[in-house]
LOZALO-655844 format. One record per residue (C-alpha): residue in one letter; residue number from 1; x, y, z. Coordinates in pm, 1 decimal. Example, Ala and Ser with C-alpha at 12.3 -4.5 7.8 and 13.67 -1.06 7.14 Angstrom:
residues 2
[a,1,[1230.0,-450.0,780.0]],
[s,2,[1367.0,-106.0,714.0]],
***
This chain:
residues 296
[m,1,[9893.1,11088.2,10808.6]],
[n,2,[9708.9,10802.0,10640.8]],
[t,3,[9556.2,10928.1,10316.9]],
[l,4,[9387.5,10694.8,10070.9]],
[s,5,[9675.9,10752.7,9829.5]],
[e,6,[9921.3,10639.8,10095.1]],
[q,7,[9716.0,10328.1,10155.0]],
[l,8,[9721.2,10258.6,9781.6]],
[s,9,[10095.2,10321.7,9771.2]],
[r,10,[10158.5,10066.0,10047.1]],
[l,11,[9936.8,9814.4,9866.9]],
[y,12,[10130.0,9854.2,9541.4]],
[e,13,[10473.6,9861.0,9703.0]],
[c,14,[10424.7,9535.3,9890.6]],
[k,15,[10359.6,9355.6,9560.7]],
[w,16,[10582.2,9554.1,9325.0]],
[n,17,[10912.2,9367.3,9366.2]],
[g,18,[10747.4,9027.9,9320.2]],
[l,19,[10584.7,9145.0,8998.0]],
[m,20,[10909.1,9295.4,8865.3]],
[e,21,[11100.1,8975.7,8942.3]],
[q,22,[10849.7,8764.8,8749.5]],
[l,23,[10845.0,9001.8,8452.7]],
[e,24,[11226.2,9002.0,8441.3]],
[a,25,[11246.3,8623.0,8474.3]],
[n,26,[11009.7,8576.0,8181.4]],
[g,27,[11161.5,8842.9,7955.4]],
[l,28,[10853.2,9064.1,7973.9]],
[r,29,[10978.3,9375.4,8147.9]],
[d,30,[11033.1,9575.3,7829.4]],
[k,31,[10741.8,9417.2,7643.5]],
[l,32,[10468.8,9544.9,7875.7]],
[q,33,[10364.1,9888.6,7990.7]],
[c,34,[10391.2,9980.3,8357.2]],
[p,35,[10104.5,9853.4,8575.8]],
[f,36,[9807.7,10086.3,8603.4]],
[l,37,[9830.6,10248.1,8948.7]],
[i,38,[9568.6,10480.5,9098.3]],
[s,39,[9619.4,10790.1,9311.3]],
[l,40,[9367.8,11039.2,9448.4]],
[y,41,[9617.0,11320.4,9493.9]],
[l,42,[9519.9,11643.2,9318.5]],
[s,43,[9781.6,11913.9,9368.4]],
[g,44,[9598.2,12200.3,9200.3]],
[q,45,[9930.6,12313.1,9052.9]],
[e,46,[10007.3,12387.9,8691.7]],
[r,47,[10218.9,12128.9,8509.6]],
[e,48,[10536.9,12341.1,8515.0]],
[e,49,[10508.9,12385.6,8891.2]],
[r,50,[10463.8,12012.2,8944.6]],
[e,51,[10751.4,11917.2,8717.6]],
[k,52,[10983.7,12160.9,8893.5]],
[a,53,[10888.5,12023.5,9234.6]],
[q,54,[10924.5,11663.3,9118.9]],
[a,55,[11267.4,11732.8,8968.6]],
[t,56,[11409.7,11855.3,9299.4]],
[d,57,[11247.3,11599.0,9529.9]],
[a,58,[11186.4,11238.4,9427.8]],
[d,59,[10941.8,11188.9,9716.8]],
[w,60,[10744.5,11503.8,9635.5]],
[y,61,[10427.5,11312.6,9554.7]],
[a,62,[10409.8,11161.6,9902.7]],
[k,63,[10533.0,11455.7,10108.9]],
[k,64,[10287.9,11701.7,9960.2]],
[a,65,[9985.0,11473.4,9975.3]],
[d,66,[9746.4,11523.4,10262.7]],
[a,67,[9376.7,11470.7,10322.8]],
[k,68,[9269.2,11802.7,10170.6]],
[h,69,[9420.2,11701.4,9835.9]],
[e,70,[9179.0,11406.6,9827.4]],
[e,71,[8861.3,11581.0,9935.6]],
[w,72,[8741.8,11613.9,9575.6]],
[y,73,[8680.2,11236.9,9606.8]],
[t,74,[8644.0,11160.5,9975.4]],
[k,75,[8379.9,11427.9,10041.9]],
[a,76,[8164.7,11343.1,9740.7]],
[d,77,[7816.6,11210.0,9817.8]],
[i,78,[7835.2,10952.2,9537.9]],
[k,79,[8162.0,10786.0,9435.2]],
[i,80,[8183.1,10599.3,9106.3]],
[m,81,[8456.7,10373.4,8970.3]],
[f,82,[8471.2,10309.6,8595.5]],
[f,83,[8661.4,10007.9,8467.0]],
[g,84,[8812.7,9986.4,8122.2]],
[r,85,[8981.3,9680.0,7978.2]],
[e,86,[9353.9,9753.0,8005.4]],
[p,87,[9579.9,10060.3,8008.6]],
[n,88,[9657.7,10214.5,7672.8]],
[w,89,[9899.6,10496.7,7593.6]],
[w,90,[10029.6,10449.2,7946.4]],
[v,91,[10373.4,10505.4,8099.9]],
[r,92,[10650.6,10268.7,7990.4]],
[y,93,[10955.3,10140.0,8169.7]],
[d,94,[11208.8,10304.8,7938.3]],
[e,95,[11025.2,10623.5,7850.7]],
[e,96,[11278.6,10893.4,7756.4]],
[d,97,[11564.2,10653.4,7847.9]],
[e,98,[11464.4,10673.2,8213.4]],
[d,99,[11336.2,10374.7,8406.8]],
[p,100,[11016.5,10484.5,8588.7]],
[a,101,[10974.9,10142.7,8753.1]],
[d,102,[10891.6,10298.4,9086.6]],
[v,103,[10550.2,10304.9,9253.4]],
[g,104,[10565.6,10676.6,9333.1]],
[k,105,[10658.9,10776.0,8978.7]],
[v,106,[10387.5,10563.9,8821.9]],
[m,107,[10125.9,10694.0,9065.9]],
[a,108,[10241.8,11045.6,8977.2]],
[v,109,[10142.9,10978.8,8614.8]],
[y,110,[9783.8,10928.8,8731.1]],
[e,111,[9808.0,11236.9,8953.7]],
[d,112,[9934.1,11453.4,8668.5]],
[y,113,[9656.0,11325.8,8443.9]],
[l,114,[9396.5,11427.1,8702.5]],
[d,115,[9553.2,11770.0,8751.0]],
[d,116,[9561.2,11837.8,8378.3]],
[n,117,[9237.0,11678.1,8260.9]],
[y,118,[8979.3,11630.6,8537.4]],
[n,119,[8716.3,11894.3,8614.0]],
[v,120,[8624.8,11843.5,8979.7]],
[t,121,[8331.2,12085.5,8970.8]],
[n,122,[8152.0,11918.1,8681.5]],
[a,123,[8292.4,11566.3,8743.3]],
[h,124,[8413.8,11498.2,8391.7]],
[f,125,[8732.4,11502.9,8185.3]],
[y,126,[8810.3,11807.6,7973.7]],
[k,127,[8788.8,11695.6,7613.0]],
[e,128,[9053.7,11946.8,7505.2]],
[g,129,[9342.6,11762.2,7672.4]],
[i,130,[9242.8,11407.0,7578.8]],
[d,131,[9315.0,11224.3,7255.1]],
[h,132,[8997.6,11229.7,7045.0]],
[r,133,[9024.6,10851.0,7000.5]],
[n,134,[8976.7,10794.6,7373.6]],
[r,135,[8609.6,10697.7,7361.3]],
[f,136,[8637.5,10535.2,7705.0]],
[l,137,[8672.8,10873.2,7877.1]],
[l,138,[8507.5,11104.5,7626.1]],
[l,139,[8194.0,10901.0,7551.2]],
[g,140,[8160.3,10639.3,7825.0]],
[v,141,[8281.1,10812.8,8139.8]],
[n,142,[8183.4,11168.3,8045.0]],
[g,143,[7850.9,11055.7,7905.0]],
[i,144,[7738.9,10869.5,8214.9]],
[m,145,[7874.2,11139.6,8446.5]],
[s,146,[7682.1,11409.3,8259.9]],
[g,147,[7364.7,11210.8,8317.7]],
[i,148,[7436.5,11175.3,8689.6]],
[m,149,[7506.0,11547.4,8717.1]],
[d,150,[7161.1,11604.5,8569.0]],
[l,151,[7008.5,11370.2,8829.3]],
[l,152,[7174.7,11562.1,9110.8]],
[k,153,[7009.5,11889.6,9005.4]],
[d,154,[6716.2,11769.4,9215.0]],
[f,155,[6946.2,11731.3,9516.6]],
[p,156,[7111.8,12069.8,9581.6]],
[g,157,[7446.9,12048.7,9753.8]],
[k,158,[7506.8,11684.5,9662.8]],
[r,159,[7817.9,11600.0,9464.6]],
[v,160,[7954.1,11307.9,9262.4]],
[s,161,[8314.4,11210.1,9187.7]],
[l,162,[8479.8,10936.4,8987.5]],
[i,163,[8786.5,10719.0,8966.0]],
[w,164,[8881.2,10528.3,8653.9]],
[n,165,[9049.3,10191.4,8668.8]],
[e,166,[9141.7,9900.5,8440.3]],
[i,167,[9026.6,9541.9,8498.8]],
[s,168,[9363.4,9426.7,8362.2]],
[k,169,[9646.8,9616.5,8526.8]],
[l,170,[9892.6,9508.2,8257.1]],
[s,171,[9900.1,9558.0,7881.9]],
[k,172,[10142.6,9482.3,7603.9]],
[r,173,[10335.0,9754.0,7428.3]],
[k,174,[10216.7,9814.3,7074.6]],
[g,175,[10337.6,10116.1,6883.3]],
[e,176,[10249.6,10421.1,7090.0]],
[g,177,[9965.7,10238.2,7262.3]],
[g,178,[9898.0,9897.3,7406.3]],
[e,179,[9696.3,9579.8,7364.6]],
[a,180,[9562.5,9299.0,7577.3]],
[v,181,[9801.9,9060.3,7749.4]],
[n,182,[9782.9,8686.8,7684.6]],
[a,183,[9678.7,8421.4,7936.9]],
[f,184,[10035.4,8359.8,8058.6]],
[e,185,[10098.2,8729.9,8114.7]],
[h,186,[9766.6,8774.0,8292.4]],
[d,187,[9848.2,8481.6,8519.5]],
[i,188,[10155.8,8672.3,8639.7]],
[e,189,[9932.3,8964.4,8736.5]],
[k,190,[9686.2,8729.1,8905.0]],
[r,191,[9962.5,8567.9,9112.5]],
[c,192,[10183.2,8868.0,9183.5]],
[f,193,[9974.7,9185.4,9152.5]],
[h,194,[9619.6,9097.9,9252.5]],
[v,195,[9532.5,9443.0,9390.3]],
[i,196,[9182.5,9532.6,9270.1]],
[p,197,[8993.1,9383.3,9568.1]],
[e,198,[9209.0,9591.2,9805.4]],
[e,199,[9164.9,9902.6,9589.9]],
[i,200,[8789.5,9861.9,9631.7]],
[k,201,[8822.5,9827.2,10009.4]],
[i,202,[9032.6,10143.7,10022.9]],
[l,203,[8830.3,10359.5,9782.7]],
[k,204,[8480.4,10227.0,9867.5]],
[p,205,[8297.9,10325.9,9546.0]],
[d,206,[7918.4,10336.6,9567.3]],
[i,207,[7877.1,10252.1,9199.2]],
[i,208,[8096.2,10047.4,8966.8]],
[v,209,[8051.2,10063.7,8590.2]],
[f,210,[8239.5,9806.6,8383.7]],
[l,211,[8287.1,9938.3,8029.2]],
[t,212,[8450.2,9612.3,7928.5]],
[g,213,[8185.6,9424.7,7728.5]],
[p,214,[7899.7,9215.3,7870.3]],
[k,215,[7936.4,8907.9,7652.6]],
[e,216,[8140.4,8617.0,7788.3]],
[t,217,[8500.9,8718.9,7730.4]],
[k,218,[8821.7,8708.1,7930.4]],
[y,219,[8726.1,9045.9,8077.2]],
[c,220,[8420.9,8883.9,8237.7]],
[d,221,[8660.7,8625.6,8381.7]],
[y,222,[8877.8,8907.6,8517.2]],
[i,223,[8571.6,9063.1,8685.4]],
[r,224,[8487.9,8732.6,8851.2]],
[e,225,[8848.1,8698.8,8968.7]],
[n,226,[8823.2,9030.7,9152.9]],
[f,227,[8461.4,9054.9,9271.0]],
[n,228,[8209.8,8835.3,9449.0]],
[i,229,[7908.2,8845.8,9216.0]],
[i,230,[7585.3,8733.2,9378.2]],
[g,231,[7326.2,8556.3,9165.7]],
[e,232,[7266.9,8604.8,8794.7]],
[p,233,[7295.7,8928.5,8591.1]],
[i,234,[6979.1,9139.3,8587.6]],
[a,235,[6826.8,9286.7,8271.3]],
[i,236,[6738.3,9656.4,8285.7]],
[s,237,[6496.9,9861.7,8071.0]],
[d,238,[6401.6,9549.0,7874.7]],
[l,239,[6741.4,9554.3,7701.3]],
[s,240,[6934.9,9236.9,7628.4]],
[t,241,[7193.6,9132.0,7886.2]],
[n,242,[7418.4,9084.0,7583.9]],
[d,243,[7437.3,9464.2,7576.1]],
[v,244,[7390.2,9587.3,7932.6]],
[e,245,[7325.2,9422.2,8266.4]],
[k,246,[7306.7,9500.9,8634.2]],
[l,247,[7523.7,9302.3,8872.9]],
[e,248,[7486.4,9243.6,9243.9]],
[i,249,[7836.7,9268.6,9387.4]],
[e,250,[7920.6,9215.0,9749.8]],
[g,251,[8013.6,9543.6,9917.9]],
[v,252,[7899.6,9766.9,9627.6]],
[k,253,[7562.0,9943.7,9618.1]],
[l,254,[7515.3,9941.5,9238.5]],
[a,255,[7711.2,9779.7,8955.7]],
[y,256,[7662.1,9767.5,8579.4]],
[l,257,[7833.0,9593.8,8289.3]],
[t,258,[7810.9,9714.7,7930.9]],
[h,259,[8009.6,9749.7,7610.4]],
[h,260,[8339.0,9931.9,7584.3]],
[p,261,[8265.0,10263.4,7410.7]],
[g,262,[8497.2,10155.4,7129.4]],
[y,263,[8251.7,9882.0,7030.4]],
[m,264,[8095.2,9961.0,6692.3]],
[p,265,[7765.8,9774.6,6633.7]],
[k,266,[7677.8,9678.6,6279.1]],
[g,267,[7396.3,9868.3,6117.7]],
[e,268,[7362.1,10126.6,6396.2]],
[k,269,[7513.1,10461.5,6476.1]],
[a,270,[7763.0,10384.6,6750.6]],
[n,271,[7692.6,10686.5,6969.9]],
[d,272,[7315.0,10635.5,6952.9]],
[f,273,[7361.1,10268.2,7042.3]],
[h,274,[7580.2,10340.9,7344.1]],
[w,275,[7355.0,10620.8,7466.4]],
[k,276,[7060.7,10380.1,7468.6]],
[l,277,[7262.7,10165.7,7712.0]],
[y,278,[7377.5,10461.0,7923.3]],
[d,279,[7020.9,10588.7,7949.1]],
[a,280,[6918.3,10248.8,8087.2]],
[i,281,[7195.2,10264.0,8348.5]],
[l,282,[7103.8,10621.5,8441.2]],
[k,283,[6737.2,10530.1,8475.0]],
[d,284,[6827.8,10254.4,8720.4]],
[i,285,[7058.8,10486.0,8914.6]],
[k,286,[6775.2,10740.0,8937.0]],
[e,287,[6543.2,10472.9,9078.0]],
[n,288,[6803.3,10399.6,9347.0]],
[i,289,[6926.4,10753.5,9414.7]],
[d,290,[6783.2,10761.6,9765.7]],
[q,291,[6984.6,10452.4,9854.7]],
[l,292,[7300.8,10619.4,9726.6]],
[l,293,[7249.5,10945.5,9913.8]],
[k,294,[7135.5,10784.8,10238.0]],
[k,295,[7376.5,10841.6,10527.4]],
[e,296,[7526.7,10521.6,10666.2]],
***
């Protein structure tokens, strides 16, 4: 068996010990949240069933995973990856006095989140189970996905799926949430846990949407560290590239960069502002839909 989740697990495990050693050596282990690890495994079980199974078998996540548990993603006609800035409200090393510093356990956090909050049929996150402050998922991801679902009404039988990711795999602990790491902390990730390029090779998204902010910030630097961007950013729908831009990225059919949904413009209603940008992205996707649905 060689599922995509297993490939991701091997990627993370080969770098995990080196990262932990560097965090320990620099006194950062308990000051950062666990790295943001992706898994495609959807069990279809209720939370109580999953927790019971996990309690009796530490390797449950790997033993139960097979290709059919990933078909919600692998058999989609269009695969999209959304990038946020860094993980927030994510699992911590000493949560409930138990050290979850294990690749399988951290991947299981992502798996549980999918099981509890992701609607495969409609390709969006249920708003009921997500903190209302999470504008990344509720406005950005759900908003763009709703528009793509509308586009696919003209293509019966075609399906879209998504994966969310973070351009910075690490974040500081702050209260119940997190905040951006500093340059020294990011350098540890860059040296010891540079996994995003391999994640892309494994997951092969057709579209990437960076909800990280288009203006020149450290997040733009992080994007350049992980992707080969060809040429200059492209303006779409006559909007400023300070707000939204199209990128040509090697190995990716379509890519866009725009504001994080938490950005609040002065003098404008935030949701109206962001929807103007999402509509521009959706218009461009519509113009290229044949390219996306074309069989390789």
